[in-house]
PDB file as gemmi writes it, atoms N, CA and C in Angstrom:
CRYST1    1.000    1.000    1.000  90.00  90.00  90.00 P 1                      
ATOM      1  N   MET A   1       0.850  -1.179   0.000  1.00  0.00           N  
ATOM      2  CA  MET A   1       0.000   0.000   0.000  1.00  0.00           C  
ATOM      3  C   MET A   1       0.892   1.237   0.000  1.00  0.00           C  
ATOM      4  N   ILE A   2       0.592   2.179  -0.853  1.00  0.00           N  
ATOM      5  CA  ILE A   2       1.370   3.403  -0.955  1.00  0.00           C  
ATOM      6  C   ILE A   2       0.856   4.407   0.063  1.00  0.00           C  
ATOM      7  N   ARG A   3       1.766   4.855   0.935  1.00  0.00           N  
ATOM      8  CA  ARG A   3       1.401   5.849   1.945  1.00  0.00           C  
ATOM      9  C   ARG A   3       1.585   7.236   1.370  1.00  0.00           C  
ATOM     10  N   PRO A   4       0.665   8.172   1.644  1.00  0.00           N  
ATOM     11  CA  PRO A   4       0.849   9.530   1.142  1.00  0.00           C  
ATOM     12  C   PRO A   4       2.011  10.209   1.857  1.00  0.00           C  
ATOM     13  N   ALA A   5       2.594  11.178   1.182  1.00  0.00           N  
ATOM     14  CA  ALA A   5       3.685  11.939   1.785  1.00  0.00           C  
ATOM     15  C   ALA A   5       3.150  12.713   2.983  1.00  0.00           C  
ATOM     16  N   PRO A   6       3.987  12.934   4.002  1.00  0.00           N  
ATOM     17  CA  PRO A   6       3.519  13.697   5.172  1.00  0.00           C  
ATOM     18  C   PRO A   6       3.025  15.094   4.803  1.00  0.00           C  
ATOM     19  N   GLU A   7       3.613  15.675   3.762  1.00  0.00           N  
ATOM     20  CA  GLU A   7       3.160  16.998   3.331  1.00  0.00           C  
ATOM     21  C   GLU A   7       1.719  16.941   2.845  1.00  0.00           C  
ATOM     22  N   SER A   8       1.422  15.946   2.025  1.00  0.00           N  
ATOM     23  CA  SER A   8       0.070  15.805   1.484  1.00  0.00           C  
ATOM     24  C   SER A   8      -0.933  15.486   2.582  1.00  0.00           C  
ATOM     25  N   ALA A   9      -0.547  14.628   3.498  1.00  0.00           N  
ATOM     26  CA  ALA A   9      -1.447  14.277   4.594  1.00  0.00           C  
ATOM     27  C   ALA A   9      -1.721  15.492   5.482  1.00  0.00           C  
ATOM     28  N   SER A  10      -0.719  16.334   5.708  1.00  0.00           N  
ATOM     29  CA  SER A  10      -0.920  17.535   6.520  1.00  0.00           C  
ATOM     30  C   SER A  10      -1.831  18.528   5.828  1.00  0.00           C  
ATOM     31  N   ILE A  11      -1.693  18.658   4.524  1.00  0.00           N  
ATOM     32  CA  ILE A  11      -2.549  19.577   3.774  1.00  0.00           C  
ATOM     33  C   ILE A  11      -4.005  19.111   3.841  1.00  0.00           C  
ATOM     34  N   VAL A  12      -4.224  17.821   3.683  1.00  0.00           N  
ATOM     35  CA  VAL A  12      -5.586  17.276   3.758  1.00  0.00           C  
ATOM     36  C   VAL A  12      -6.153  17.455   5.166  1.00  0.00           C  
ATOM     37  N   ALA A  13      -5.336  17.217   6.190  1.00  0.00           N  
ATOM     38  CA  ALA A  13      -5.798  17.388   7.574  1.00  0.00           C  
ATOM     39  C   ALA A  13      -6.142  18.844   7.861  1.00  0.00           C  
ATOM     40  N   GLY A  14      -5.345  19.766   7.357  1.00  0.00           N  
ATOM     41  CA  GLY A  14      -5.630  21.189   7.551  1.00  0.00           C  
ATOM     42  C   GLY A  14      -6.917  21.612   6.866  1.00  0.00           C  
ATOM     43  N   ALA A  15      -7.126  21.121   5.656  1.00  0.00           N  
ATOM     44  CA  ALA A  15      -8.358  21.456   4.939  1.00  0.00           C  
ATOM     45  C   ALA A  15      -9.579  20.863   5.635  1.00  0.00           C  
ATOM     46  N   ALA A  16      -9.479  19.636   6.101  1.00  0.00           N  
ATOM     47  CA  ALA A  16     -10.605  19.012   6.797  1.00  0.00           C  
ATOM     48  C   ALA A  16     -10.916  19.742   8.102  1.00  0.00           C  
ATOM     49  N   SER A  17      -9.883  20.188   8.807  1.00  0.00           N  
ATOM     50  CA  SER A  17     -10.108  20.937  10.046  1.00  0.00           C  
ATOM     51  C   SER A  17     -10.738  22.296   9.776  1.00  0.00           C  
ATOM     52  N   ALA A  18     -10.344  22.926   8.681  1.00  0.00           N  
ATOM     53  CA  ALA A  18     -10.952  24.206   8.331  1.00  0.00           C  
ATOM     54  C   ALA A  18     -12.424  24.037   7.978  1.00  0.00           C  
ATOM     55  N   ILE A  19     -12.749  22.959   7.308  1.00  0.00           N  
ATOM     56  CA  ILE A  19     -14.153  22.675   7.005  1.00  0.00           C  
ATOM     57  C   ILE A  19     -14.918  22.423   8.297  1.00  0.00           C  
ATOM     58  N   GLY A  20     -14.303  21.709   9.229  1.00  0.00           N  
ATOM     59  CA  GLY A  20     -14.939  21.480  10.525  1.00  0.00           C  
ATOM     60  C   GLY A  20     -15.156  22.769  11.295  1.00  0.00           C  
ATOM     61  N   ALA A  21     -14.191  23.687  11.212  1.00  0.00           N  
ATOM     62  CA  ALA A  21     -14.317  24.966  11.920  1.00  0.00           C  
ATOM     63  C   ALA A  21     -15.433  25.821  11.345  1.00  0.00           C  
ATOM     64  N   SER A  22     -15.665  25.699  10.052  1.00  0.00           N  
ATOM     65  CA  SER A  22     -16.695  26.522   9.430  1.00  0.00           C  
ATOM     66  C   SER A  22     -18.052  25.818   9.366  1.00  0.00           C  
ATOM     67  N   ALA A  23     -18.135  24.597   9.879  1.00  0.00           N  
ATOM     68  CA  ALA A  23     -19.376  23.831   9.782  1.00  0.00           C  
ATOM     69  C   ALA A  23     -20.536  24.485  10.518  1.00  0.00           C  
ATOM     70  N   CYS A  24     -20.248  25.264  11.548  1.00  0.00           N  
ATOM     71  CA  CYS A  24     -21.331  25.882  12.307  1.00  0.00           C  
ATOM     72  C   CYS A  24     -22.006  27.005  11.527  1.00  0.00           C  
ATOM     73  N   CYS A  25     -21.305  27.625  10.611  1.00  0.00           N  
ATOM     74  CA  CYS A  25     -21.840  28.802   9.938  1.00  0.00           C  
ATOM     75  C   CYS A  25     -22.014  28.621   8.430  1.00  0.00           C  
ATOM     76  N   VAL A  26     -20.995  28.103   7.765  1.00  0.00           N  
ATOM     77  CA  VAL A  26     -21.029  28.004   6.312  1.00  0.00           C  
ATOM     78  C   VAL A  26     -21.820  26.793   5.843  1.00  0.00           C  
ATOM     79  N   LEU A  27     -21.671  25.671   6.524  1.00  0.00           N  
ATOM     80  CA  LEU A  27     -22.350  24.453   6.091  1.00  0.00           C  
ATOM     81  C   LEU A  27     -23.876  24.581   6.099  1.00  0.00           C  
ATOM     82  N   PRO A  28     -24.501  25.110   7.152  1.00  0.00           N  
ATOM     83  CA  PRO A  28     -25.958  25.282   7.077  1.00  0.00           C  
ATOM     84  C   PRO A  28     -26.381  26.219   5.951  1.00  0.00           C  
ATOM     85  N   LEU A  29     -25.611  27.289   5.747  1.00  0.00           N  
ATOM     86  CA  LEU A  29     -25.924  28.220   4.666  1.00  0.00           C  
ATOM     87  C   LEU A  29     -25.806  27.545   3.308  1.00  0.00           C  
ATOM     88  N   ALA A  30     -24.761  26.753   3.115  1.00  0.00           N  
ATOM     89  CA  ALA A  30     -24.572  26.050   1.846  1.00  0.00           C  
ATOM     90  C   ALA A  30     -25.680  25.022   1.613  1.00  0.00           C  
ATOM     91  N   LEU A  31     -26.079  24.311   2.666  1.00  0.00           N  
ATOM     92  CA  LEU A  31     -27.145  23.318   2.514  1.00  0.00           C  
ATOM     93  C   LEU A  31     -28.477  23.959   2.170  1.00  0.00           C  
ATOM     94  N   VAL A  32     -28.790  25.065   2.807  1.00  0.00           N  
ATOM     95  CA  VAL A  32     -30.046  25.759   2.504  1.00  0.00           C  
ATOM     96  C   VAL A  32     -30.001  26.336   1.092  1.00  0.00           C  
ATOM     97  N   THR A  33     -28.842  26.807   0.672  1.00  0.00           N  
ATOM     98  CA  THR A  33     -28.702  27.373  -0.662  1.00  0.00           C  
ATOM     99  C   THR A  33     -28.966  26.341  -1.750  1.00  0.00           C  
ATOM    100  N   ILE A  34     -28.529  25.105  -1.540  1.00  0.00           N  
ATOM    101  CA  ILE A  34     -28.758  24.086  -2.566  1.00  0.00           C  
ATOM    102  C   ILE A  34     -30.099  23.382  -2.398  1.00  0.00           C  
ATOM    103  N   GLY A  35     -30.876  23.788  -1.402  1.00  0.00           N  
ATOM    104  CA  GLY A  35     -32.222  23.268  -1.267  1.00  0.00           C  
ATOM    105  C   GLY A  35     -32.396  22.175  -0.230  1.00  0.00           C  
ATOM    106  N   VAL A  36     -31.345  21.838   0.474  1.00  0.00           N  
ATOM    107  CA  VAL A  36     -31.443  20.825   1.519  1.00  0.00           C  
ATOM    108  C   VAL A  36     -31.819  21.534   2.812  1.00  0.00           C  
ATOM    109  N   GLY A  37     -32.913  21.158   3.378  1.00  0.00           N  
ATOM    110  CA  GLY A  37     -33.349  21.828   4.595  1.00  0.00           C  
ATOM    111  C   GLY A  37     -33.911  20.845   5.590  1.00  0.00           C  
ATOM    112  N   GLY A  38     -34.341  21.379   6.672  1.00  0.00           N  
ATOM    113  CA  GLY A  38     -34.915  20.541   7.711  1.00  0.00           C  
ATOM    114  C   GLY A  38     -34.455  21.012   9.069  1.00  0.00           C  
ATOM    115  N   ALA A  39     -35.080  20.468  10.065  1.00  0.00           N  
ATOM    116  CA  ALA A  39     -34.746  20.866  11.431  1.00  0.00           C  
ATOM    117  C   ALA A  39     -33.348  20.418  11.824  1.00  0.00           C  
ATOM    118  N   TRP A  40     -32.845  19.372  11.226  1.00  0.00           N  
ATOM    119  CA  TRP A  40     -31.525  18.866  11.583  1.00  0.00           C  
ATOM    120  C   TRP A  40     -30.425  19.822  11.175  1.00  0.00           C  
ATOM    121  N   VAL A  41     -30.663  20.682  10.193  1.00  0.00           N  
ATOM    122  CA  VAL A  41     -29.656  21.657   9.776  1.00  0.00           C  
ATOM    123  C   VAL A  41     -29.365  22.629  10.913  1.00  0.00           C  
ATOM    124  N   ALA A  42     -30.385  22.958  11.706  1.00  0.00           N  
ATOM    125  CA  ALA A  42     -30.185  23.862  12.835  1.00  0.00           C  
ATOM    126  C   ALA A  42     -29.294  23.245  13.907  1.00  0.00           C  
ATOM    127  N   HIS A  43     -29.230  21.929  13.954  1.00  0.00           N  
ATOM    128  CA  HIS A  43     -28.388  21.269  14.949  1.00  0.00           C  
ATOM    129  C   HIS A  43     -26.902  21.383  14.628  1.00  0.00           C  
ATOM    130  N   LEU A  44     -26.581  21.777  13.406  1.00  0.00           N  
ATOM    131  CA  LEU A  44     -25.181  21.968  13.062  1.00  0.00           C  
ATOM    132  C   LEU A  44     -24.578  23.141  13.826  1.00  0.00           C  
ATOM    133  N   ARG A  45     -25.424  23.993  14.346  1.00  0.00           N  
ATOM    134  CA  ARG A  45     -24.956  25.118  15.154  1.00  0.00           C  
ATOM    135  C   ARG A  45     -24.285  24.635  16.434  1.00  0.00           C  
ATOM    136  N   GLU A  46     -24.569  23.404  16.845  1.00  0.00           N  
ATOM    137  CA  GLU A  46     -23.951  22.835  18.034  1.00  0.00           C  
ATOM    138  C   GLU A  46     -22.440  22.664  17.875  1.00  0.00           C  
ATOM    139  N   LEU A  47     -21.963  22.620  16.634  1.00  0.00           N  
ATOM    140  CA  LEU A  47     -20.536  22.458  16.385  1.00  0.00           C  
ATOM    141  C   LEU A  47     -19.736  23.720  16.693  1.00  0.00           C  
ATOM    142  N   GLU A  48     -20.432  24.805  16.980  1.00  0.00           N  
ATOM    143  CA  GLU A  48     -19.744  26.065  17.227  1.00  0.00           C  
ATOM    144  C   GLU A  48     -18.823  25.994  18.446  1.00  0.00           C  
ATOM    145  N   ARG A  49     -19.138  25.184  19.408  1.00  0.00           N  
ATOM    146  CA  ARG A  49     -18.294  25.094  20.605  1.00  0.00           C  
ATOM    147  C   ARG A  49     -16.959  24.415  20.319  1.00  0.00           C  
ATOM    148  N   PHE A  50     -16.856  23.700  19.208  1.00  0.00           N  
ATOM    149  CA  PHE A  50     -15.604  23.060  18.821  1.00  0.00           C  
ATOM    150  C   PHE A  50     -14.792  23.892  17.834  1.00  0.00           C  
ATOM    151  N   TYR A  51     -15.224  25.112  17.583  1.00  0.00           N  
ATOM    152  CA  TYR A  51     -14.586  25.981  16.587  1.00  0.00           C  
ATOM    153  C   TYR A  51     -13.090  26.133  16.865  1.00  0.00           C  
ATOM    154  N   TYR A  52     -12.715  26.456  18.095  1.00  0.00           N  
ATOM    155  CA  TYR A  52     -11.313  26.708  18.406  1.00  0.00           C  
ATOM    156  C   TYR A  52     -10.467  25.443  18.347  1.00  0.00           C  
ATOM    157  N   VAL A  53     -11.054  24.298  18.612  1.00  0.00           N  
ATOM    158  CA  VAL A  53     -10.330  23.033  18.488  1.00  0.00           C  
ATOM    159  C   VAL A  53      -9.994  22.771  17.021  1.00  0.00           C  
ATOM    160  N   PHE A  54     -10.985  22.964  16.146  1.00  0.00           N  
ATOM    161  CA  PHE A  54     -10.752  22.776  14.717  1.00  0.00           C  
ATOM    162  C   PHE A  54      -9.723  23.769  14.188  1.00  0.00           C  
ATOM    163  N   VAL A  55      -9.781  25.003  14.628  1.00  0.00           N  
ATOM    164  CA  VAL A  55      -8.814  26.016  14.184  1.00  0.00           C  
ATOM    165  C   VAL A  55      -7.410  25.638  14.643  1.00  0.00           C  
ATOM    166  N   ALA A  56      -7.270  25.170  15.864  1.00  0.00           N  
ATOM    167  CA  ALA A  56      -5.954  24.759  16.371  1.00  0.00           C  
ATOM    168  C   ALA A  56      -5.396  23.584  15.576  1.00  0.00           C  
ATOM    169  N   ILE A  57      -6.242  22.624  15.248  1.00  0.00           N  
ATOM    170  CA  ILE A  57      -5.792  21.475  14.453  1.00  0.00           C  
ATOM    171  C   ILE A  57      -5.387  21.926  13.059  1.00  0.00           C  
ATOM    172  N   ALA A  58      -6.166  22.828  12.457  1.00  0.00           N  
ATOM    173  CA  ALA A  58      -5.827  23.336  11.128  1.00  0.00           C  
ATOM    174  C   ALA A  58      -4.496  24.084  11.147  1.00  0.00           C  
ATOM    175  N   LEU A  59      -4.289  24.927  12.147  1.00  0.00           N  
ATOM    176  CA  LEU A  59      -3.024  25.657  12.249  1.00  0.00           C  
ATOM    177  C   LEU A  59      -1.844  24.706  12.417  1.00  0.00           C  
ATOM    178  N   ALA A  60      -2.011  23.701  13.249  1.00  0.00           N  
ATOM    179  CA  ALA A  60      -0.930  22.732  13.457  1.00  0.00           C  
ATOM    180  C   ALA A  60      -0.630  21.948  12.177  1.00  0.00           C  
ATOM    181  N   ALA A  61      -1.665  21.532  11.484  1.00  0.00           N  
ATOM    182  CA  ALA A  61      -1.468  20.748  10.257  1.00  0.00           C  
ATOM    183  C   ALA A  61      -0.807  21.585   9.163  1.00  0.00           C  
ATOM    184  N   PHE A  62      -1.277  22.812   8.985  1.00  0.00           N  
ATOM    185  CA  PHE A  62      -0.656  23.660   7.965  1.00  0.00           C  
ATOM    186  C   PHE A  62       0.755  24.083   8.369  1.00  0.00           C  
ATOM    187  N   GLY A  63       0.992  24.271   9.651  1.00  0.00           N  
ATOM    188  CA  GLY A  63       2.340  24.583  10.119  1.00  0.00           C  
ATOM    189  C   GLY A  63       3.305  23.437   9.849  1.00  0.00           C  
ATOM    190  N   TYR A  64       2.865  22.224  10.099  1.00  0.00           N  
ATOM    191  CA  TYR A  64       3.700  21.062   9.829  1.00  0.00           C  
ATOM    192  C   TYR A  64       3.957  20.906   8.333  1.00  0.00           C  
ATOM    193  N   ALA A  65       2.924  21.123   7.520  1.00  0.00           N  
ATOM    194  CA  ALA A  65       3.107  21.034   6.069  1.00  0.00           C  
ATOM    195  C   ALA A  65       4.085  22.096   5.588  1.00  0.00           C  
ATOM    196  N   PHE A  66       4.002  23.314   6.142  1.00  0.00           N  
ATOM    197  CA  PHE A  66       4.937  24.375   5.769  1.00  0.00           C  
ATOM    198  C   PHE A  66       6.362  23.976   6.146  1.00  0.00           C  
ATOM    199  N   TYR A  67       6.525  23.423   7.336  1.00  0.00           N  
ATOM    200  CA  TYR A  67       7.836  22.967   7.779  1.00  0.00           C  
ATOM    201  C   TYR A  67       8.392  21.911   6.821  1.00  0.00           C  
ATOM    202  N   ARG A  68       7.565  20.946   6.459  1.00  0.00           N  
ATOM    203  CA  ARG A  68       8.022  19.870   5.577  1.00  0.00           C  
ATOM    204  C   ARG A  68       8.324  20.367   4.166  1.00  0.00           C  
ATOM    205  N   LEU A  69       7.566  21.355   3.691  1.00  0.00           N  
ATOM    206  CA  LEU A  69       7.747  21.827   2.316  1.00  0.00           C  
ATOM    207  C   LEU A  69       8.859  22.863   2.164  1.00  0.00           C  
ATOM    208  N   TYR A  70       9.079  23.680   3.170  1.00  0.00           N  
ATOM    209  CA  TYR A  70      10.004  24.797   3.002  1.00  0.00           C  
ATOM    210  C   TYR A  70      11.222  24.764   3.928  1.00  0.00           C  
ATOM    211  N   LEU A  71      11.095  24.332   5.147  1.00  0.00           N  
ATOM    212  CA  LEU A  71      12.186  24.436   6.102  1.00  0.00           C  
ATOM    213  C   LEU A  71      13.049  23.187   6.196  1.00  0.00           C  
ATOM    214  N   ARG A  72      12.456  22.047   5.999  1.00  0.00           N  
ATOM    215  CA  ARG A  72      13.194  20.794   6.069  1.00  0.00           C  
ATOM    216  C   ARG A  72      13.691  20.421   4.680  1.00  0.00           C  
ATOM    217  N   PRO A  73      14.935  20.019   4.552  1.00  0.00           N  
ATOM    218  CA  PRO A  73      15.419  19.624   3.223  1.00  0.00           C  
ATOM    219  C   PRO A  73      14.689  18.386   2.715  1.00  0.00           C  
ATOM    220  N   ALA A  74      14.566  18.312   1.419  1.00  0.00           N  
ATOM    221  CA  ALA A  74      13.862  17.186   0.809  1.00  0.00           C  
ATOM    222  C   ALA A  74      14.612  15.892   1.080  1.00  0.00           C  
ATOM    223  N   THR A  75      13.867  14.838   1.305  1.00  0.00           N  
ATOM    224  CA  THR A  75      14.476  13.536   1.568  1.00  0.00           C  
ATOM    225  C   THR A  75      14.972  12.927   0.262  1.00  0.00           C  
ATOM    226  N   VAL A  76      15.933  12.069   0.373  1.00  0.00           N  
ATOM    227  CA  VAL A  76      16.483  11.397  -0.800  1.00  0.00           C  
ATOM    228  C   VAL A  76      15.532  10.278  -1.197  1.00  0.00           C  
ATOM    229  N   CYS A  77      15.217  10.226  -2.471  1.00  0.00           N  
ATOM    230  CA  CYS A  77      14.267   9.228  -2.972  1.00  0.00           C  
ATOM    231  C   CYS A  77      14.975   8.266  -3.919  1.00  0.00           C  
ATOM    232  N   ALA A  78      14.308   7.187  -4.182  1.00  0.00           N  
ATOM    233  CA  ALA A  78      14.805   6.253  -5.197  1.00  0.00           C  
ATOM    234  C   ALA A  78      14.726   6.940  -6.558  1.00  0.00           C  
ATOM    235  N   PRO A  79      15.628   6.637  -7.463  1.00  0.00           N  
ATOM    236  CA  PRO A  79      15.674   7.354  -8.745  1.00  0.00           C  
ATOM    237  C   PRO A  79      14.399   7.296  -9.575  1.00  0.00           C  
ATOM    238  N   ASP A  80      13.663   6.205  -9.507  1.00  0.00           N  
ATOM    239  CA  ASP A  80      12.463   6.071 -10.336  1.00  0.00           C  
ATOM    240  C   ASP A  80      11.175   6.418  -9.608  1.00  0.00           C  
ATOM    241  N   SER A  81      11.249   6.891  -8.378  1.00  0.00           N  
ATOM    242  CA  SER A  81      10.036   7.180  -7.617  1.00  0.00           C  
ATOM    243  C   SER A  81       9.479   8.554  -7.977  1.00  0.00           C  
ATOM    244  N   VAL A  82       8.246   8.780  -7.551  1.00  0.00           N  
ATOM    245  CA  VAL A  82       7.548  10.028  -7.866  1.00  0.00           C  
ATOM    246  C   VAL A  82       8.209  11.217  -7.188  1.00  0.00           C  
ATOM    247  N   CYS A  83       8.698  11.026  -5.981  1.00  0.00           N  
ATOM    248  CA  CYS A  83       9.251  12.156  -5.236  1.00  0.00           C  
ATOM    249  C   CYS A  83      10.606  12.607  -5.760  1.00  0.00           C  
ATOM    250  N   ALA A  84      11.200  11.872  -6.700  1.00  0.00           N  
ATOM    251  CA  ALA A  84      12.507  12.241  -7.228  1.00  0.00           C  
ATOM    252  C   ALA A  84      12.435  13.454  -8.160  1.00  0.00           C  
ATOM    253  N   THR A  85      11.286  13.750  -8.715  1.00  0.00           N  
ATOM    254  CA  THR A  85      11.186  14.872  -9.643  1.00  0.00           C  
ATOM    255  C   THR A  85      10.885  16.169  -8.893  1.00  0.00           C  
ATOM    256  N   PRO A  86      11.498  17.285  -9.296  1.00  0.00           N  
ATOM    257  CA  PRO A  86      11.215  18.568  -8.647  1.00  0.00           C  
ATOM    258  C   PRO A  86       9.780  19.050  -8.898  1.00  0.00           C  
ATOM    259  N   LEU A  87       9.165  18.557  -9.952  1.00  0.00           N  
ATOM    260  CA  LEU A  87       7.796  18.958 -10.268  1.00  0.00           C  
ATOM    261  C   LEU A  87       6.830  18.527  -9.163  1.00  0.00           C  
ATOM    262  N   THR A  88       7.085  17.396  -8.535  1.00  0.00           N  
ATOM    263  CA  THR A  88       6.230  16.922  -7.451  1.00  0.00           C  
ATOM    264  C   THR A  88       6.247  17.893  -6.284  1.00  0.00           C  
ATOM    265  N   ARG A  89       7.435  18.358  -5.902  1.00  0.00           N  
ATOM    266  CA  ARG A  89       7.557  19.314  -4.794  1.00  0.00           C  
ATOM    267  C   ARG A  89       6.879  20.634  -5.155  1.00  0.00           C  
ATOM    268  N   ARG A  90       7.021  21.071  -6.385  1.00  0.00           N  
ATOM    269  CA  ARG A  90       6.385  22.316  -6.835  1.00  0.00           C  
ATOM    270  C   ARG A  90       4.869  22.192  -6.780  1.00  0.00           C  
ATOM    271  N   ASN A  91       4.342  21.061  -7.237  1.00  0.00           N  
ATOM    272  CA  ASN A  91       2.891  20.847  -7.195  1.00  0.00           C  
ATOM    273  C   ASN A  91       2.378  20.799  -5.770  1.00  0.00           C  
ATOM    274  N   GLN A  92       3.142  20.183  -4.867  1.00  0.00           N  
ATOM    275  CA  GLN A  92       2.737  20.148  -3.461  1.00  0.00           C  
ATOM    276  C   GLN A  92       2.694  21.563  -2.882  1.00  0.00           C  
ATOM    277  N   ARG A  93       3.634  22.395  -3.262  1.00  0.00           N  
ATOM    278  CA  ARG A  93       3.645  23.769  -2.757  1.00  0.00           C  
ATOM    279  C   ARG A  93       2.475  24.578  -3.305  1.00  0.00           C  
ATOM    280  N   ILE A  94       2.131  24.374  -4.553  1.00  0.00           N  
ATOM    281  CA  ILE A  94       0.975  25.070  -5.134  1.00  0.00           C  
ATOM    282  C   ILE A  94      -0.305  24.636  -4.431  1.00  0.00           C  
ATOM    283  N   VAL A  95      -0.470  23.334  -4.251  1.00  0.00           N  
ATOM    284  CA  VAL A  95      -1.661  22.820  -3.570  1.00  0.00           C  
ATOM    285  C   VAL A  95      -1.697  23.335  -2.129  1.00  0.00           C  
ATOM    286  N   PHE A  96      -0.546  23.422  -1.475  1.00  0.00           N  
ATOM    287  CA  PHE A  96      -0.480  23.940  -0.107  1.00  0.00           C  
ATOM    288  C   PHE A  96      -1.031  25.356  -0.037  1.00  0.00           C  
ATOM    289  N   TRP A  97      -0.569  26.244  -0.911  1.00  0.00           N  
ATOM    290  CA  TRP A  97      -0.994  27.646  -0.828  1.00  0.00           C  
ATOM    291  C   TRP A  97      -2.456  27.835  -1.222  1.00  0.00           C  
ATOM    292  N   VAL A  98      -2.914  27.092  -2.225  1.00  0.00           N  
ATOM    293  CA  VAL A  98      -4.324  27.193  -2.619  1.00  0.00           C  
ATOM    294  C   VAL A  98      -5.219  26.695  -1.487  1.00  0.00           C  
ATOM    295  N   THR A  99      -4.848  25.573  -0.887  1.00  0.00           N  
ATOM    296  CA  THR A  99      -5.630  25.021   0.214  1.00  0.00           C  
ATOM    297  C   THR A  99      -5.578  25.919   1.442  1.00  0.00           C  
ATOM    298  N   LEU A 100      -4.413  26.519   1.716  1.00  0.00           N  
ATOM    299  CA  LEU A 100      -4.289  27.410   2.857  1.00  0.00           C  
ATOM    300  C   LEU A 100      -5.170  28.647   2.707  1.00  0.00           C  
ATOM    301  N   ILE A 101      -5.226  29.208   1.517  1.00  0.00           N  
ATOM    302  CA  ILE A 101      -6.068  30.385   1.286  1.00  0.00           C  
ATOM    303  C   ILE A 101      -7.550  30.027   1.420  1.00  0.00           C  
ATOM    304  N   ALA A 102      -7.943  28.883   0.855  1.00  0.00           N  
ATOM    305  CA  ALA A 102      -9.342  28.448   0.983  1.00  0.00           C  
ATOM    306  C   ALA A 102      -9.684  28.141   2.440  1.00  0.00           C  
ATOM    307  N   ALA A 103      -8.763  27.511   3.159  1.00  0.00           N  
ATOM    308  CA  ALA A 103      -9.006  27.203   4.566  1.00  0.00           C  
ATOM    309  C   ALA A 103      -9.104  28.478   5.396  1.00  0.00           C  
ATOM    310  N   LYS A 104      -8.282  29.456   5.074  1.00  0.00           N  
ATOM    311  CA  LYS A 104      -8.346  30.736   5.793  1.00  0.00           C  
ATOM    312  C   LYS A 104      -9.706  31.394   5.594  1.00  0.00           C  
ATOM    313  N   ALA A 105     -10.221  31.337   4.364  1.00  0.00           N  
ATOM    314  CA  ALA A 105     -11.544  31.903   4.104  1.00  0.00           C  
ATOM    315  C   ALA A 105     -12.619  31.161   4.891  1.00  0.00           C  
ATOM    316  N   LEU A 106     -12.500  29.850   4.993  1.00  0.00           N  
ATOM    317  CA  LEU A 106     -13.482  29.075   5.750  1.00  0.00           C  
ATOM    318  C   LEU A 106     -13.389  29.328   7.246  1.00  0.00           C  
ATOM    319  N   VAL A 107     -12.170  29.407   7.761  1.00  0.00           N  
ATOM    320  CA  VAL A 107     -11.995  29.616   9.200  1.00  0.00           C  
ATOM    321  C   VAL A 107     -12.491  31.000   9.609  1.00  0.00           C  
ATOM    322  N   LEU A 108     -12.285  31.991   8.769  1.00  0.00           N  
ATOM    323  CA  LEU A 108     -12.707  33.355   9.102  1.00  0.00           C  
ATOM    324  C   LEU A 108     -14.164  33.637   8.743  1.00  0.00           C  
ATOM    325  N   SER A 109     -14.848  32.671   8.148  1.00  0.00           N  
ATOM    326  CA  SER A 109     -16.226  32.887   7.709  1.00  0.00           C  
ATOM    327  C   SER A 109     -17.191  33.292   8.827  1.00  0.00           C  
ATOM    328  N   PRO A 110     -17.063  32.809  10.062  1.00  0.00           N  
ATOM    329  CA  PRO A 110     -18.002  33.274  11.090  1.00  0.00           C  
ATOM    330  C   PRO A 110     -17.907  34.777  11.349  1.00  0.00           C  
ATOM    331  N   PHE A 111     -16.780  35.373  11.026  1.00  0.00           N  
ATOM    332  CA  PHE A 111     -16.591  36.791  11.300  1.00  0.00           C  
ATOM    333  C   PHE A 111     -17.116  37.692  10.189  1.00  0.00           C  
ATOM    334  N   TYR A 112     -17.107  37.217   8.940  1.00  0.00           N  
ATOM    335  CA  TYR A 112     -17.569  38.065   7.850  1.00  0.00           C  
ATOM    336  C   TYR A 112     -18.893  37.606   7.243  1.00  0.00           C  
ATOM    337  N   ALA A 113     -19.405  36.461   7.619  1.00  0.00           N  
ATOM    338  CA  ALA A 113     -20.661  35.960   7.045  1.00  0.00           C  
ATOM    339  C   ALA A 113     -21.837  36.867   7.404  1.00  0.00           C  
ATOM    340  N   GLY A 114     -21.852  37.437   8.591  1.00  0.00           N  
ATOM    341  CA  GLY A 114     -22.932  38.319   8.987  1.00  0.00           C  
ATOM    342  C   GLY A 114     -23.008  39.579   8.137  1.00  0.00           C  
ATOM    343  N   TYR A 115     -21.850  40.079   7.731  1.00  0.00           N  
ATOM    344  CA  TYR A 115     -21.831  41.270   6.875  1.00  0.00           C  
ATOM    345  C   TYR A 115     -22.293  40.960   5.458  1.00  0.00           C  
ATOM    346  N   LEU A 116     -21.995  39.780   4.971  1.00  0.00           N  
ATOM    347  CA  LEU A 116     -22.395  39.404   3.622  1.00  0.00           C  
ATOM    348  C   LEU A 116     -23.880  39.079   3.527  1.00  0.00           C  
ATOM    349  N   LEU A 117     -24.437  38.544   4.610  1.00  0.00           N  
ATOM    350  CA  LEU A 117     -25.829  38.135   4.585  1.00  0.00           C  
ATOM    351  C   LEU A 117     -26.801  39.250   4.989  1.00  0.00           C  
ATOM    352  N   GLY A 118     -26.284  40.319   5.461  1.00  0.00           N  
ATOM    353  CA  GLY A 118     -27.194  41.428   5.774  1.00  0.00           C  
ATOM    354  C   GLY A 118     -27.071  41.842   7.139  1.00  0.00           C  
TER     355      GLY A 118                                                      
END                                                                             
């Protein structure tokens, strides 16, 4: 079984934590927008008490990914493996920054969603 690189796993963990942090505010709005409704959507507001836990996990995951991508030297790979090409590292860095910007927008959504909605 092929294990994902720690950089990729950290990026995925950071994105998932950012989605969890925004679940109290953005997820109900998104569900109502696409037509999914019901009383259970209001229960998603209960996730608001875990907001800071999700934000802390996202910060830790993105911090670790940044460390692995920029501060720690690249590990030596086998000549024919995927990690041997510089293009792989470049793609990981692009995905890191795109995901970080999207996660930042999701994490900060409770603060600006009220202004956008009226």
